[in-house]
C-alpha positions in Angstrom: 15.2 176.7 183.9 18.3 174.4 184.0 19.4 176.2 187.2 19.4 179.7 185.7 16.7 182.3 186.6 14.8 183.5 183.6 15.7 187.1 184.5 19.3 186.2 184.0 18.7 184.2 180.8 16.5 187.0 179.4 17.7 190.2 181.1 16.3 192.4 178.4 12.8 191.1 178.8 13.1 191.4 182.6 14.1 195.1 182.3 11.2 195.8 179.9 8.5 193.9 181.9 5.8 196.1 183.3 5.5 194.1 186.5 8.8 192.4 187.5 7.3 191.0 190.8 4.5 189.1 189.1 4.2 185.5 190.4 4.6 182.3 188.4 0.9 181.5 189.2 -0.2 184.9 187.7 1.9 184.4 184.6 0.5 181.0 184.0 -3.1 182.2 184.6 -2.8 185.1 182.2 -1.0 183.0 179.6 2.7 183.0 178.9 2.5 181.7 175.4 3.6 184.1 172.6 1.0 186.8 172.5 -0.4 185.8 175.9 -1.8 188.2 178.4 1.2 187.6 180.8 3.5 189.7 178.6 3.0 193.4 179.4 5.8 195.7 178.3 6.8 199.2 179.0 7.0 199.9 175.3 6.8 198.2 171.9 9.4 195.6 171.4 12.0 195.6 168.7 12.3 192.6 166.4 15.1 191.0 168.2 13.3 191.5 171.5 10.2 189.8 170.1 12.5 186.9 169.2 13.6 186.6 172.8 9.9 186.4 173.8 9.3 183.6 171.3 12.4 181.7 172.7 11.2 182.2 176.3 7.6 181.0 175.3 9.0 177.9 173.8 10.9 177.1 177.0 7.8 177.6 179.1 5.5 175.6 176.7 6.6 172.3 178.2 6.2 173.4 181.8 3.3 171.8 183.6 2.2 173.3 186.9 0.8 170.9 189.5 -2.0 173.1 190.8 -3.2 170.5 193.3 0.1 170.5 195.2 1.1 173.3 197.6 4.4 175.2 197.0 7.3 174.1 199.2 10.9 174.8 199.7 13.3 172.3 198.1 16.7 171.7 199.5 19.3 170.6 196.9 21.3 168.5 199.4 18.3 166.3 200.2 15.4 166.9 197.8 13.4 164.0 199.3 13.5 164.7 203.0 14.2 168.4 202.8 16.3 170.5 205.2 17.7 169.1 208.5 20.3 170.3 210.9 22.0 167.0 210.8 22.3 167.1 207.0 23.8 170.6 207.2 26.3 169.5 209.9 27.4 166.6 207.7 27.7 168.9 204.6 29.7 171.8 206.1 32.9 170.0 207.1 33.0 168.2 203.7 32.5 171.5 201.8 35.4 173.3 203.6 39.0 173.2 202.6 41.2 171.0 204.9 43.3 174.0 206.0 40.2 176.0 206.8 38.7 173.1 208.8 41.8 173.0 211.0 41.7 176.8 211.5 38.0 176.6 212.4 38.7 174.1 215.1 41.5 176.3 216.5 39.1 179.1 217.3 37.3 177.3 220.0 39.7 177.9 222.9 38.6 177.8 226.5 40.1 181.2 227.5 38.8 183.0 224.4 35.4 184.8 224.8 32.7 183.2 222.6 32.1 186.4 220.6 35.8 186.6 219.7 35.8 182.9 218.6 32.8 183.5 216.4 34.5 186.6 214.9 37.6 184.6 214.2 35.6 181.8 212.6 33.9 184.3 210.3 37.3 185.8 209.5 38.8 182.5 208.4 35.7 181.6 206.4 35.8 185.1 204.7 32.4 186.0 206.1 33.1 189.3 207.6 31.2 192.3 206.2 34.3 193.8 204.5 33.6 196.0 201.6 34.6 193.4 199.0 32.1 191.0 200.5 29.4 193.6 200.7 30.0 194.5 197.0 29.8 190.8 196.1 26.3 190.6 197.7 25.2 193.9 196.0 25.1 195.9 199.2 27.7 198.4 197.9 28.5 199.7 194.5 31.8 199.2 192.8 32.8 202.8 193.7 32.3 202.2 197.4 34.7 199.3 198.0 37.9 201.3 198.6 39.5 201.0 202.0 38.6 203.7 204.5 42.3 204.4 205.2 42.6 206.2 201.9 45.2 204.0 200.3 43.0 203.6 197.2 43.0 199.8 197.3 40.0 197.4 197.6 39.0 196.6 201.2 39.3 192.9 201.8 40.0 191.0 205.0 43.5 190.2 203.9 44.2 193.9 203.2 42.6 195.1 206.4 44.6 192.9 208.7 47.9 192.5 206.8 48.1 195.1 204.1 47.0 198.3 205.7 50.0 200.5 206.5 48.4 201.9 209.7 46.9 198.8 211.1 49.9 196.7 210.3 51.9 198.7 212.8 49.9 197.0 215.5 51.6 193.7 214.6 55.1 195.3 214.9 54.2 196.8 218.3 52.9 193.4 219.3 56.1 191.6 218.3 58.1 194.2 220.2 55.9 193.6 223.3 56.4 189.8 223.1 60.1 190.3 222.3 59.9 188.0 219.3 61.2 188.1 215.7 58.5 187.4 213.2 58.4 187.5 209.4 54.7 187.8 208.6 53.4 185.8 205.6 51.0 187.3 203.1 47.9 185.2 204.0 45.8 185.4 207.1 45.7 181.6 207.5 49.4 181.3 207.3 49.9 184.3 209.6 47.7 182.7 212.3 49.3 179.3 212.0 52.8 180.7 212.1 52.1 183.1 215.0 50.2 180.5 217.0 53.0 177.9 216.7 56.2 179.9 217.1 59.2 177.7 217.1 61.4 177.9 220.1 58.5 178.4 222.5 57.0 175.6 224.6 53.8 174.0 223.4 52.0 175.2 226.5 52.3 178.8 225.2 50.4 178.1 221.9 46.9 178.6 223.3 47.9 182.0 224.7 49.6 183.0 221.5 46.3 182.2 219.6 44.3 184.2 222.2 46.6 187.2 221.6 46.2 186.9 217.8 42.4 186.7 218.1 42.4 189.7 220.4 44.6 191.6 218.0 42.4 191.1 214.9 39.2 191.7 216.9 40.3 195.1 218.1 41.8 196.0 214.7 38.3 195.4 213.2 36.6 197.5 215.9 39.0 200.4 215.4 38.6 200.2 211.6 34.8 200.5 212.1 35.3 203.4 214.5 37.3 205.1 211.8 34.6 204.4 209.2 31.5 205.4 211.3 32.8 207.7 213.9 35.8 209.3 212.1 38.2 208.3 214.9 41.9 208.1 214.2 43.6 204.7 214.1 46.2 204.6 216.9 48.2 201.3 216.9 49.5 201.7 220.4 46.0 202.1 221.8 44.9 199.0 220.0 47.8 197.1 221.5 46.8 198.3 225.0 43.4 196.9 224.5 45.0 193.6 223.3 47.1 193.4 226.4 44.0 194.1 228.6 41.9 191.4 226.9 44.8 188.9 226.8 45.4 189.1 230.6 
């Protein structure tokens, strides 16, 4: 109703309902008017809860179900014609911030393996399964979103690759290997743009710098998961060795 699910508009009633998985068709058939057979509760309602039922019944009173029409999915971007790949392709660039659009284009480099490019794209769009994203999608509880390194902070993509004390040493080893001076910014987007366009170096080196950056974040992510699932220690120099191997 008005873009809000009834279980969110009436959370108390949803918690007290005997069958929370009942379909709209079954509710209408049993009668969702006040006192109708659709309302089956776990216990007797208090006065204020009965008022919520009356309010919900008033909202549903004007709803007319078209029983002769089959149910179908409705796509908000094109309610008339429905979903299409073309419509999605047109929508995605327009819904992305300009800076992110440029970064997404930069991930498709000829010398970069496809799986690494896909990983980088998910990173820039904040679509990696970091603990803050998992908590946002109700996969993890609030108590489970702390970083595996034991710093006590929330695990986010920005913290993983730029804020973790252990993993950040990978960047310093990398700068020493390349013999460059680099003052890392605080954001991943700025970090990539600055590292991939180092002043003083010829433009022909930019694709290779981007490749090295992608390899670095990719192996950092893998080692973090090894730490989480296999209890393996994070060793920055070993990560750098893998970055060198992939880069060459």
